[in-house]
C-alpha positions in Angstrom: -10.6 -2.3 -30.5 -10.6 -5.7 -32.3 -13.1 -7.7 -34.5 -14.7 -10.5 -33.5 -12.7 -12.4 -36.4 -9.4 -11.0 -35.0 -10.3 -12.0 -31.6 -11.2 -15.5 -32.5 -7.8 -15.9 -34.3 -6.0 -14.7 -31.4 -7.3 -17.5 -29.1 -6.1 -19.9 -31.6 -2.5 -18.7 -31.4 -0.4 -21.0 -28.7 0.1 -18.9 -25.7 3.8 -20.0 -25.7 4.5 -19.0 -29.4 7.1 -16.0 -29.8 7.9 -13.7 -32.6 11.1 -13.5 -34.1 11.8 -10.0 -35.7 14.4 -9.6 -38.5 16.1 -6.8 -40.4 14.8 -6.3 -44.0 16.5 -8.2 -46.5 17.2 -6.8 -50.0 17.4 -10.1 -51.5 13.6 -10.8 -51.0 13.0 -8.6 -54.2 14.5 -11.2 -56.6 12.7 -14.1 -54.7 9.3 -12.1 -55.2 10.3 -11.8 -58.9 11.1 -15.2 -59.4 8.0 -16.4 -58.1 6.0 -13.6 -60.0 7.8 -14.9 -63.2 6.9 -18.4 -62.8 3.3 -17.4 -62.4 3.1 -15.2 -65.8 5.1 -18.1 -67.5 2.5 -20.5 -66.5 0.0 -18.2 -68.4 -1.6 -17.0 -65.3 -2.9 -13.4 -66.3 -4.0 -12.5 -62.8 -2.7 -9.5 -60.4 -0.1 -10.6 -58.0 0.3 -8.2 -54.8 3.4 -8.4 -52.7 2.5 -7.1 -49.4 3.5 -7.2 -45.8 6.5 -5.7 -44.0 9.0 -7.3 -46.4 7.1 -5.6 -49.6 7.4 -2.2 -47.4 10.9 -2.6 -47.0 10.9 -2.8 -43.1 12.0 -5.2 -40.2 9.6 -8.0 -39.9 9.5 -11.7 -39.5 11.4 -12.0 -42.8 8.4 -13.6 -44.4 7.1 -13.1 -48.1 3.3 -12.7 -48.5 1.9 -12.8 -52.2 -1.8 -12.7 -52.9 -2.9 -13.9 -56.6 -6.2 -11.8 -56.6 -9.1 -14.0 -58.6 -12.5 -13.8 -58.0 -13.5 -17.1 -56.0 -15.8 -18.3 -58.8 -12.9 -18.5 -61.0 -10.4 -20.3 -58.4 -10.9 -23.7 -60.1 -9.6 -22.4 -63.5 -6.4 -21.6 -61.9 -5.9 -24.2 -59.5 -4.4 -26.8 -61.6 -1.5 -24.5 -63.0 -1.0 -23.0 -59.4 -0.7 -26.6 -58.3 2.0 -27.7 -60.6 4.0 -24.7 -59.9 3.6 -24.5 -56.0 2.6 -28.1 -55.1 0.0 -29.1 -52.4 -2.4 -26.3 -51.1 -4.3 -25.5 -48.0 -7.7 -24.8 -48.7 -9.5 -22.0 -46.2 -13.0 -20.8 -46.5 -12.6 -18.0 -49.1 -8.7 -18.6 -49.7 -6.3 -21.1 -50.9 -2.8 -20.9 -49.6 0.7 -22.4 -50.3 3.9 -22.3 -48.0 7.2 -22.4 -49.4 10.6 -21.6 -48.3 13.3 -20.5 -50.2 16.8 -18.7 -48.9 15.6 -18.8 -45.3 12.4 -16.9 -46.1 8.9 -18.4 -45.6 6.9 -17.6 -48.3 3.0 -17.8 -48.1 1.1 -17.5 -51.5 -2.6 -16.9 -51.3 -5.1 -17.2 -53.9 -7.7 -14.8 -52.8 -10.7 -13.1 -53.9 -10.1 -9.1 -54.0 -13.8 -8.2 -53.0 -13.7 -9.8 -49.8 -13.9 -7.4 -47.0 -11.1 -8.7 -45.3 -8.7 -8.5 -48.5 -10.1 -5.1 -49.2 -8.9 -4.0 -45.5 -5.5 -5.6 -46.1 -5.1 -3.7 -49.3 -6.2 -0.7 -47.9 -3.9 -0.8 -44.8 -0.8 -1.7 -47.0 -1.7 1.3 -49.4 -1.8 3.5 -46.2 1.6 2.3 -44.8 3.2 2.3 -48.1 2.2 6.1 -48.6 2.6 7.4 -45.0 6.3 7.5 -43.8 5.1 8.4 -40.2 2.8 5.6 -39.8 5.1 3.3 -41.5 7.8 4.0 -39.0 5.1 3.5 -35.9 4.4 0.2 -37.7 8.0 -1.0 -38.0 8.5 0.2 -34.2 5.4 -2.1 -33.2 7.4 -5.0 -35.0 10.7 -4.2 -33.6 9.4 -4.1 -30.0 8.0 -7.3 -30.2 11.1 -9.3 -30.9 11.1 -12.1 -28.7 7.8 -11.5 -27.2 4.3 -13.2 -27.2 3.2 -13.8 -30.9 -0.4 -13.3 -29.4 0.3 -10.0 -28.0 2.6 -9.0 -31.2 -0.7 -9.7 -33.6 -3.1 -8.0 -31.2 -1.1 -5.1 -31.2 -0.7 -5.1 -35.1 -4.6 -5.7 -35.4 -5.2 -2.7 -33.0 -2.8 -0.4 -35.2 -4.4 -1.8 -38.5 -8.0 -0.9 -37.1 -6.9 2.6 -36.0 -5.4 3.8 -39.4 -8.4 2.1 -41.3 -10.5 4.1 -38.9 -8.5 7.3 -39.5 -8.8 6.9 -43.4 -12.4 6.9 -43.2 -13.0 10.0 -40.8 -14.0 13.1 -42.8 -10.8 15.2 -43.0 -11.4 18.7 -41.3 
């Protein structure tokens, strides 16, 4: 089962876009540390969460997803320093995004409010996967089996998996 927002997002994905899955690259850790150091050295005292397949140490798209957690009302206080570090941004409704590339890895850095329902769900999914080896293995299998396939179908399968594990996490334990 998909949410309305997920369905809308899937429709925006070009029908001919395909997904490429790569093995986990251990060099990603040093790239992430370098970015976190730049943020700290700029005097930005916000939590930076590294999430996604690379953070879980599994196969994926080889990208790096970093989330700088900040209440939306405080975005303007941090934007000038973040723009000095990362350059031009893309502004969404409740999120600001930078896209970079380093050593062949796409990097997406988000300034996002940790209290939004979508960010809360994303953090919860990440924590579930980080702490459950069986679900993590199933997630990696979903990713690996999608190599070369439709990106839209890949995202649909990921969303269905995420929604299922979120539902399982809220069901009472018997």
